[in-house]
N, C-alpha and C positions, 0 to 999 in steps of 0.2 A: 071339785070332781070326786066321786066316791071312789072306793077302791075297785069296785067291780068295773065302773065305767072306765077307769085309768087301764086295768086288765084288758078290757075289749079293744080300747084304742090301740094299745100296744100291739095285739094280736093282728088287727086290720092293717097295722103299718107295717107289718114284717119284722116287728122289734121285739117278739118274745114266741117262744116256742110253746105250744100248749101241751105241758108236761102231763096235764090231768086227762087229756084225751087218750094220750098213750098208756098211762096207768089204769084207765077205765078199761082198754083192751087187754091189758097185763093180767087184771082180775080174773078173767076166764079161763087162765091158766093156774089160779091159786090152788094148792091143796095142802095137806097135812104135811107133806115133807117139807114143803118151801116154808111154810110157818114155823115148823120146828127148826129149820136150818137159820131163819131170822132171830129165833128165840137164842139159838147157840151161838150168834153173832155178838148179840148183846152181851150175854154172860162171860163170853170168853175176852172180849176187850175191856169190859168193866171188871173182869176178875171175880165174879160173883157166883156163889152157889145159885141154883134154880129159885130157892125161895127167898133170896137177899133182896128183892124189889119189893116185896111184900110191905105195903102201908107205906111205901116211900111215894114221893111226888115226882112225876116223870113229865117233861114238856117236850113234845115232838113238835119243832119249829119248821114248818115245810113238812107237811106229813105225808105228801104224794099219794101214793096207793094206799096208805094207812096201814101197811104191812106191819111196821115196826112200832105204831101204836098199839096194834093187836098183840105183838109179841110182848110189849112192856105190860100191857094189862093181864095178860096169860101168865106172866111172871109174877103177878100180885100188884103193880105198882098202880098207884091213882093217876090217871092219864088226862093231860089235856092237849089237844091237837089243834092246829091250824095252819092254814096254807092259803097264799095269795090268789091261787087258781081256784076258781070256783068249781070246776070238775074234779079236782084233787079233794076237794072237801067232799063232794059228793061220793068219792071213791070210801074215803075213809068214813062215813056215815053210812054207806053200804055194809062195809065189812062190821062197824059196830051192830047194827041191824040183825046181821048173820051171825054173830058171835055172841053179844052181850047186848042184846036188846033192851033199852030202858035201863041200862046201867047208870046210875048217878055218880059212879067213879070213873067215866070216862066223859069228859066234855070235848065237843069239837065245834070250832068256829072258824068263819073267815077273817083272816087277818094279814097283815104285812110285818116282816121282820123290820122294815123300814119306818115302820109308823110308832113313833116312840110314845104318844099318848096310849096306843093301844097296849103296847108291853108294858107300860108301867100299870096298866090295870090288873095285868096278870100275877101278880107279885112275884115270888121267888120260889125256886124248886130245888128238890135234892139233885135230881138229874136233868141236864138240857141236851137234848139231842138234836143234830139238824146233819145229816150225813148227804153231802152232795148238794146242797141248796143255796148256800150263801155266795157262791160264784156265779150264780145264775140271777141275783138280784139286779145287777146292773150298778150297784153300788156297794161292792163287797167288803171294802173296809169298813164303812159305816155300819153294814150289818154284823160285822165281827165286833166292833164296839159295842154295839146296841145289846148284842145277845149275851154278852158275859156279865151284863148286870142283872140276870135273870136267875143267877147261880146261887144256892144258900152258900154261908160260910161252910167250909169243909164239904161242899157240893161239888158235883163233876160234870164236865161240860165234855161232851163228844161229838166231835165234828170231823167231816172229810171233805176237802178241798182238793181241786185240781193242781197237781204239780206245775211247776214252771221248767220246762226243759229248753228253753230258748225260742229258737226259730219255728220250733214245731207248734209251739202254742200260736204264733202268728198265722201259721197255715191254717191250724183248725179254726180259728176264729172267723177266718174268710170263708172256710167250708160251712160253717154253722149258719154264718149271716145269708150266705148264698141260699141255703136250704128255705130259710124262712122268707126270703124274697119270692120263691117260687110258687107257681099255682098249686093247688093241694093234687092234681093228678100226675104232676111230674116228680113229686117228692119221693116215692117210694122208688122209682127209676133212679134217681139220683143218690139214694140212698146204696143201692147196688153197684152205680159207677164209682161210689167213693170206696166201698167196703170191700168188692169182690176181690181187688188186687192184692188187699192185706190180706184176707182169709185166704186166697191162694197161696200166698209165700208161706203161711202157717202151715195149710196142707202139704206143700212141698217138702217143709222140713221133715214133717212126720213120715212122709213117703221116703225120702232119704235115709232115714231109720228104719226102713221097711216096718213101720207101724201105722200104715193109714188108718186103720180102726180107731187109733187113739185121739185122730181128730174129731171122729164121730161121736166118739165116748165124751169128749169134751163139752160137745154141744148138749148131749143128754144129759149130763151131770152138772150142768152150769146151776142148778138151783142149790149147789154147796155153795156158791158165792153169795152170801147173805140171803139166800132166798129166791133170789132174782131170776129172770128169764132172759136168754141170750139174745134174742130177737128185740125184745123191748129195750135191752139195755143198748144195742146198736142204734135203734131209733133215737134213744135218748141222747146217745152220743153224738151223731151226724146233726141233730136238730137243735141242741140244747144251747140256747141264746136267750138272754146275754150270757157272756162267757168271760171270766176272768181266771187268773192264776196267780200262784204265789209259791216260793219255795219253802221247803220245811223250815229251814232256819228263820226266815221272815216271820211264820206263824209262831213259832215258840218264843221268838224275842217279843213280838206283840203281845202275847197273853203272859208273859212274864213282867211285863212292865204293869199289867193290871192285877199283879197278885195271884197270878196262877203257877202251879208247877205240873210239869208235864209226868204222868205217872205210867203211860202207855202209849204206843205209836206203832204205826206200820208205814216207814217211808216208801216212796217210789222213786225209780230213777227215771222213769219216762214220762208220760203223758196222763198217766192214772191220779186215782185221788190218794193223796196222803192223808192217814187216818191219825187222829190225836184225841187221847183222853187228858183233859186237864182238872187239876183239883184246885178248887179256890182255897186259898189260906184265909185264916180267920182275919176279917178286917179290924181295924183300930175303933173302939167304941167312940 
């Protein structure tokens, strides 16, 4: 079975969320402000000046909307993007055609981080980026093991993975699985059913502080979080399945065993994504 056929079967069986469809809708809201925030997210976490990706190789493993492939290319990197979801590949291609048409330094393919033969064909990169992707593969630990082989000596791995806060993770697994089993016409009402109580609690906290306007400002300014859009992040959060989690300490220990040193991070206490930037030590000849 081909990768595309496997993806289609998983969607039909309710075993996978259509991330690419969500990202296709998000691209209608993409603007210069969001692109700039994505660039800033990369340079801040990688502690780089704006020109420090120039002529460096950058792999976007699970490119999604293509926003961060675009950001890396605008910062001067030679970019290779791939995604398992055909619509995500189409989104990334659309951004390339919009901003870097026919650019030989930005390659885009359909591929899987679980396909070792495909990954071996790519070679290695100065920067490997996979934000919020590997926990949606259905085989997170295999994906984590596969991806580190793509990093050059002294190269960097920038990943984000859902934190494991305990029982809440089991609840979210149930919520996400339910979403994907529902018929399409029930999915948006289900998102409101799941998220309105949470959003109401947040609004009430602002109201008790006599600052209700700050809640609406949070929605308006959400692009400052990696250039993303609040609504499409909510859809992703409720529907994103398969779904796996790990503690911050588990991920650090795992990559230490594979010769990586943690050089930057943003830990989370709740159910959000822990962010990690690892640097590979020079391997023995």
